[in-house]
Every structure is written in structure tokens, then in C-alpha cells.
C-alpha positions as CSV (number, residue, x, y, z in Angstrom):
1,X,-18.4,-20.2,-16.2
2,X,-20.3,-20.1,-19.5
3,X,-19.9,-17.0,-21.7
4,X,-21.8,-15.8,-24.7
5,X,-20.5,-13.2,-27.2
6,X,-22.5,-10.8,-29.4
7,X,-20.6,-9.0,-32.2
8,X,-22.4,-6.1,-34.0
9,X,-20.7,-5.9,-37.5
10,X,-21.2,-3.4,-40.3
11,X,-19.1,-4.0,-43.5
12,X,-16.4,-6.0,-41.7
13,X,-15.6,-8.6,-44.4
14,X,-11.9,-7.9,-44.3
15,X,-11.5,-8.1,-40.5
16,X,-14.3,-10.2,-38.9
17,X,-12.6,-13.4,-40.1
18,X,-9.5,-12.5,-38.0
19,X,-11.7,-11.8,-35.0
20,X,-13.6,-15.1,-35.3
21,X,-10.3,-17.0,-35.9
22,X,-9.0,-15.6,-32.6
23,X,-12.3,-16.6,-30.8
24,X,-12.5,-20.2,-32.1
25,X,-8.9,-20.8,-30.9
26,X,-9.5,-19.6,-27.3
27,X,-8.2,-21.9,-24.6
28,X,-11.7,-21.7,-23.1
29,X,-14.3,-21.5,-25.9
30,X,-17.5,-19.4,-25.9
31,X,-20.7,-21.4,-25.6
32,X,-22.3,-19.1,-28.2
33,X,-21.2,-16.4,-30.6
34,X,-23.9,-14.3,-32.4
35,X,-22.7,-12.0,-35.2
36,X,-25.3,-9.3,-36.0
37,X,-24.8,-8.4,-39.6
38,X,-25.9,-4.8,-39.4
39,X,-26.9,-3.6,-42.9
40,X,-23.7,-4.7,-44.5
41,X,-23.3,-4.3,-48.2
42,X,-20.2,-6.5,-48.4
43,X,-19.5,-10.2,-47.8
44,X,-19.6,-10.0,-43.9
45,X,-22.4,-12.5,-43.8
46,X,-20.6,-15.0,-46.1
47,X,-17.4,-14.8,-44.0
48,X,-19.3,-15.5,-40.8
49,X,-21.3,-18.4,-42.3
50,X,-18.0,-20.0,-43.4
51,X,-17.0,-20.1,-39.7
52,X,-20.5,-21.2,-38.6
53,X,-20.2,-24.3,-40.8
54,X,-17.2,-25.5,-38.9
55,X,-18.3,-24.2,-35.4
56,X,-22.0,-24.8,-34.7
57,X,-22.0,-22.4,-31.7
58,X,-21.6,-19.4,-34.2
59,X,-24.7,-17.9,-35.7
60,X,-25.7,-14.8,-37.8
61,X,-28.6,-12.4,-37.3
62,X,-29.4,-9.9,-40.1
63,X,-30.5,-6.4,-39.2
64,X,-31.4,-3.4,-41.4
65,X,-30.5,0.1,-40.1
66,X,-29.3,3.4,-41.3
67,X,-25.9,3.4,-43.0
68,X,-24.6,6.5,-41.2
69,X,-22.1,5.7,-38.5
70,X,-23.4,7.3,-35.4
71,X,-21.5,6.4,-32.2
72,X,-23.4,4.5,-29.6
73,X,-27.0,4.1,-30.7
74,X,-26.6,2.0,-33.8
75,X,-24.1,-0.5,-32.4
76,X,-26.2,-1.1,-29.2
77,X,-29.4,-1.5,-31.2
78,X,-27.5,-4.2,-33.2
79,X,-26.2,-5.8,-30.0
80,X,-29.7,-5.9,-28.6
81,X,-31.0,-7.7,-31.7
82,X,-28.3,-10.4,-31.2
83,X,-28.8,-10.6,-27.4
84,X,-32.5,-11.2,-27.9
85,X,-31.8,-14.4,-29.8
86,X,-29.9,-15.9,-26.8
87,X,-31.2,-17.9,-23.9
88,X,-30.3,-16.9,-20.3
89,X,-28.2,-19.9,-19.6
90,X,-24.9,-17.9,-19.4
91,X,-22.7,-16.5,-16.6
92,X,-21.0,-13.8,-18.6
93,X,-22.3,-11.8,-21.5
94,X,-19.7,-10.2,-23.9
95,X,-20.0,-7.4,-26.4
96,X,-17.1,-7.0,-28.8
97,X,-16.4,-5.3,-32.1
98,X,-15.7,-7.2,-35.3
99,X,-12.2,-5.7,-35.8
100,X,-10.3,-7.2,-32.9
101,X,-7.7,-10.0,-32.5
102,X,-7.7,-11.6,-29.0
103,X,-4.8,-13.5,-27.5
104,X,-5.6,-17.2,-27.0
105,X,-5.9,-17.0,-23.2
106,X,-8.0,-13.9,-23.2
107,X,-11.4,-15.3,-22.1
108,X,-9.8,-17.9,-19.8
109,X,-8.2,-15.0,-18.0
110,X,-11.4,-13.0,-17.9
111,X,-13.3,-15.9,-16.4
112,X,-10.6,-16.3,-13.7
113,X,-11.2,-12.6,-12.7
114,X,-14.9,-13.3,-12.4
115,X,-14.4,-16.5,-10.4
116,X,-11.8,-14.9,-8.1
117,X,-14.3,-12.4,-6.6
118,X,-18.1,-12.6,-6.7
119,X,-18.3,-8.8,-6.7
120,X,-16.4,-8.4,-10.0
121,X,-19.1,-7.2,-12.3
122,X,-17.1,-6.2,-15.4
123,X,-13.7,-7.2,-16.8
124,X,-11.5,-6.5,-19.8
125,X,-8.1,-6.1,-21.3
126,X,-6.6,-3.3,-23.4
127,X,-6.7,-2.3,-27.1
128,X,-3.5,-1.9,-29.0
129,X,-3.2,-0.2,-32.4
130,X,-0.6,-0.6,-35.2
131,X,1.7,2.5,-35.3
132,X,4.3,2.1,-38.1
133,X,4.5,-1.7,-37.6
134,X,4.5,-1.6,-33.8
135,X,1.5,-2.4,-31.5
136,X,1.0,0.4,-29.1
137,X,-1.6,1.1,-26.4
138,X,-4.6,2.9,-27.9
139,X,-4.5,5.6,-25.2
140,X,-7.9,7.2,-25.2
141,X,-9.0,6.6,-21.7
142,X,-7.9,6.0,-18.1
143,X,-6.4,2.6,-17.2
144,X,-9.4,1.7,-15.0
145,X,-11.9,2.0,-17.9
146,X,-12.9,-0.9,-20.2
147,X,-13.2,0.1,-23.8
148,X,-16.5,-0.2,-25.6
149,X,-14.9,-2.6,-28.1
150,X,-14.5,-5.4,-25.5
151,X,-17.0,-5.5,-22.7
152,X,-17.6,-8.5,-20.5
153,X,-20.4,-8.4,-17.8
154,X,-21.4,-10.8,-15.1
155,X,-25.0,-11.8,-15.8
156,X,-26.3,-10.3,-12.4
157,X,-24.5,-7.1,-13.0
158,X,-25.8,-6.8,-16.6
159,X,-29.3,-7.3,-15.3
160,X,-28.9,-4.9,-12.4
161,X,-27.6,-2.0,-14.5
162,X,-30.6,-2.6,-16.9
163,X,-28.6,-3.8,-19.9
164,X,-26.9,-1.4,-22.4
165,X,-28.3,2.0,-23.4
166,X,-28.7,2.6,-27.1
167,X,-27.0,6.0,-26.9
168,X,-23.5,7.5,-27.0
169,X,-22.1,7.2,-23.5
170,X,-23.4,3.6,-23.2
171,X,-19.8,2.4,-22.5
172,X,-19.3,4.9,-19.7
173,X,-22.7,4.8,-18.1
174,X,-22.4,1.0,-17.7
175,X,-19.3,1.4,-15.6
176,X,-20.7,4.3,-13.5
177,X,-23.8,2.2,-12.7
178,X,-21.6,-0.7,-11.8
179,X,-20.0,1.6,-9.2
180,X,-23.4,2.9,-8.1
181,X,-24.5,-0.7,-7.4
182,X,-21.2,-1.5,-5.8
183,X,-19.7,-3.9,-8.3
184,X,-16.0,-4.0,-9.1
185,X,-14.5,-3.4,-12.5
186,X,-11.3,-5.2,-13.4
187,X,-8.9,-4.1,-16.1
188,X,-6.1,-6.6,-16.9
189,X,-3.0,-5.0,-18.4
190,X,-1.5,-8.3,-19.4
191,X,-4.3,-8.8,-22.0
192,X,-3.3,-7.1,-25.2
193,X,-6.0,-7.1,-27.9
194,X,-5.2,-5.9,-31.4
195,X,-7.6,-3.2,-32.5
196,X,-7.4,-3.2,-36.3
197,X,-9.5,0.0,-36.9
198,X,-8.7,2.8,-34.5
199,X,-11.7,4.3,-32.7
200,X,-13.6,7.1,-34.2
201,X,-11.9,6.7,-37.6
202,X,-15.2,7.2,-39.4
203,X,-17.5,9.5,-37.4
204,X,-19.3,12.3,-39.2
205,X,-19.9,16.0,-38.3
206,X,-23.1,15.5,-36.3
207,X,-21.3,12.8,-34.3
208,X,-18.9,15.5,-33.0
209,X,-21.7,17.2,-31.0
210,X,-22.8,13.7,-29.7
211,X,-19.9,13.6,-27.2
212,X,-21.1,16.7,-25.4
213,X,-24.6,15.4,-25.5
214,X,-23.4,12.2,-24.0
215,X,-21.7,14.1,-21.1
216,X,-25.1,15.9,-20.5
217,X,-27.1,12.6,-20.6
218,X,-24.6,11.0,-18.1
219,X,-25.7,13.7,-15.6
220,X,-22.3,15.3,-15.5
221,X,-23.4,19.0,-15.3
222,X,-21.4,21.9,-16.9
223,X,-18.2,22.0,-14.9
224,X,-17.4,18.2,-15.1
225,X,-18.4,18.4,-18.8
226,X,-15.9,21.3,-19.4
227,X,-13.1,19.5,-17.7
228,X,-13.8,16.1,-19.4
229,X,-14.1,17.8,-22.8
230,X,-10.8,19.6,-22.4
231,X,-9.1,16.4,-21.4
232,X,-10.6,14.4,-24.3
233,X,-9.8,17.1,-26.9
234,X,-6.2,17.1,-25.6
235,X,-5.9,13.3,-25.7
236,X,-7.2,13.3,-29.3
237,X,-4.7,16.2,-30.0
238,X,-7.6,18.2,-31.6
239,X,-8.1,21.2,-29.3
240,X,-11.0,22.6,-31.4
241,X,-13.1,19.5,-30.5
242,X,-13.5,21.1,-27.1
243,X,-15.9,23.7,-28.6
244,X,-17.9,21.0,-30.4
245,X,-18.3,19.1,-27.1
246,X,-19.4,22.1,-25.2
247,X,-21.8,23.1,-28.0
248,X,-23.2,19.5,-27.9
249,X,-23.8,19.8,-24.1
250,X,-25.7,23.1,-24.4
251,X,-27.8,21.8,-27.4
252,X,-28.8,18.7,-25.3
253,X,-29.6,20.9,-22.3
254,X,-31.7,23.3,-24.3
255,X,-33.6,20.4,-26.0
256,X,-34.2,18.9,-22.5
257,X,-32.7,15.6,-23.8
258,X,-33.7,12.8,-21.3
259,X,-30.8,11.6,-19.1
260,X,-29.5,8.0,-19.2
261,X,-29.7,7.8,-15.4
262,X,-32.2,8.7,-12.7
263,X,-31.5,11.8,-10.4
264,X,-30.1,9.7,-7.6
265,X,-27.7,8.0,-10.0
266,X,-26.8,11.3,-11.6
267,X,-25.9,12.8,-8.2
268,X,-23.7,9.7,-7.4
269,X,-22.0,10.1,-10.8
270,X,-21.2,13.8,-10.2
271,X,-19.7,13.1,-6.8
272,X,-17.7,10.2,-8.1
273,X,-16.3,12.2,-11.0
274,X,-15.4,15.1,-8.7
275,X,-13.6,12.8,-6.4
276,X,-11.6,11.3,-9.3
277,X,-10.7,14.7,-10.5
278,X,-9.5,15.8,-7.1
279,X,-7.4,12.7,-6.7
280,X,-5.6,13.5,-10.0
281,X,-5.0,17.2,-9.0
282,X,-3.6,16.6,-5.6
């Protein structure tokens, strides 16, 4: 199976070289890697061009966008720009961040998962972060969720879910729509990926309301949002974030922000979420 990789990158000169080094030494190489240099003011482009000289399947696309780091929209707009430069001659499309180090067998293993079952629509490993010299699981989500930093989609699945949404919540709605269309999601705990910059390290104040807005646009409704917000705030060990999330939800509702899903999908998502919550309680 052929896989293409798109890497949105903003000011990643110190880390993107490590990411690319781990990709050009994979046991099964990607057919194409596109790095989208998103408004970088550092030497990100030079680093990538250095790799492209040695590895002709690597290319750079330059994009200008706002410098503010808003979760979701900016990164997916950059991804889109890179994706548009690719042909459709692939089996798996991969979106990763420019601050990861992959084990050499990562993509060989991911391909095996896709080949083993034609209903597997998404697959991924787990992010580990450096805590005082030890690599520990970056524990922000459930074990059955694939982190936004390392998504791999079967081509048919990617097309059926309508690609990636340029909004916060994109990396949850993709999996919920996978389930809506009856695709399987595989997470492989043997695949440890080093995440060099922990998630959310540089979000600004407006971004804090974005999480609640994302819950609204996923069609969660108030009660699921309240439970999800409490859980996330506890996981991040910042209980006050709960209030920001709820405020974001009401702001989005009041503004009649359009949902990322249609009514039928939203109903499915609410049912699915409630079932999962019930399983955990009982």
C-alpha cells in the first residue's frame, strides 16, 4: 500500500529535521512527503530543502497565514494546501505534526493494520512526552482515540468523511464520522512516538473558549459537553478550564455557529457518546 504524508509546520526549524530523519529511515518508505511551511519566520524551509535534496519524494509548499496559534483551523488549512498538491494515486493519507520522532517500523505496522481488514479506516500509535528524562504516555485522551498529531486514513474513508474540517474538533469529528459510516479505528499500543512539544503548550486566551465551541459544533448538546468538559479539565489538572469550556459552548450556541456535522450525524454522535459514558459508569 502506498502512503503519502502531509506535515503542516510553523517555525519548526529545531525539530522538523528529527521528524524527517525518522521518516526517511522507515522500513517502508512513504511515496511522498509534503511539508507545508506555514508562515514560518525561521529556517524551517531550509531544513526541509536539505532533506529534499537527498530524498526526491520530499517537497515544500509555502503558505502565508496569521501568526496566532489557534487550534484546529490553521493547521488544517495548511494541511489542505499540501494535500491539494498531491495526486490521488495513494492508498493511505497521513497528517502528522513536525515535532515527532517515529520508530523505524511505524508505517510498516500501520500498513499491516490496513491490510489485515478492509474495514479499518484509521490507524495510529501513541504519543510519548519527555518527563524528567523519561518518555511517558501523553495521557490526554482515551486509548481508542488517535491523536491529531499522527493521523492515518484509508483513502476511501478519508473521502467518505469529506476530508478534514478546518476547525477545532477536526481530530474528533473525523473519528465520529468513521464510526457513523461503520469504519474501524485501530490504535496500536506497541507504537511509541516521541512528541517533542507537548500539546497545547502555546494556545492563547481566545483558544480556551474554542474547546467548548468545538463540543457545540460536534453536536454534543449541553449535558455531554458538561461531562466532557469536566473530564478534560481534570485530565489537564486545571479545574477552572471547565468554566471556559462551558462559556465557549454557550457563546457558540448563542452565535448559532454552524455544526461540523449534519443533524443525522449529530444524533448518532450524541447516542454514541452517551453509550460510551454509560459503559464507563457501570
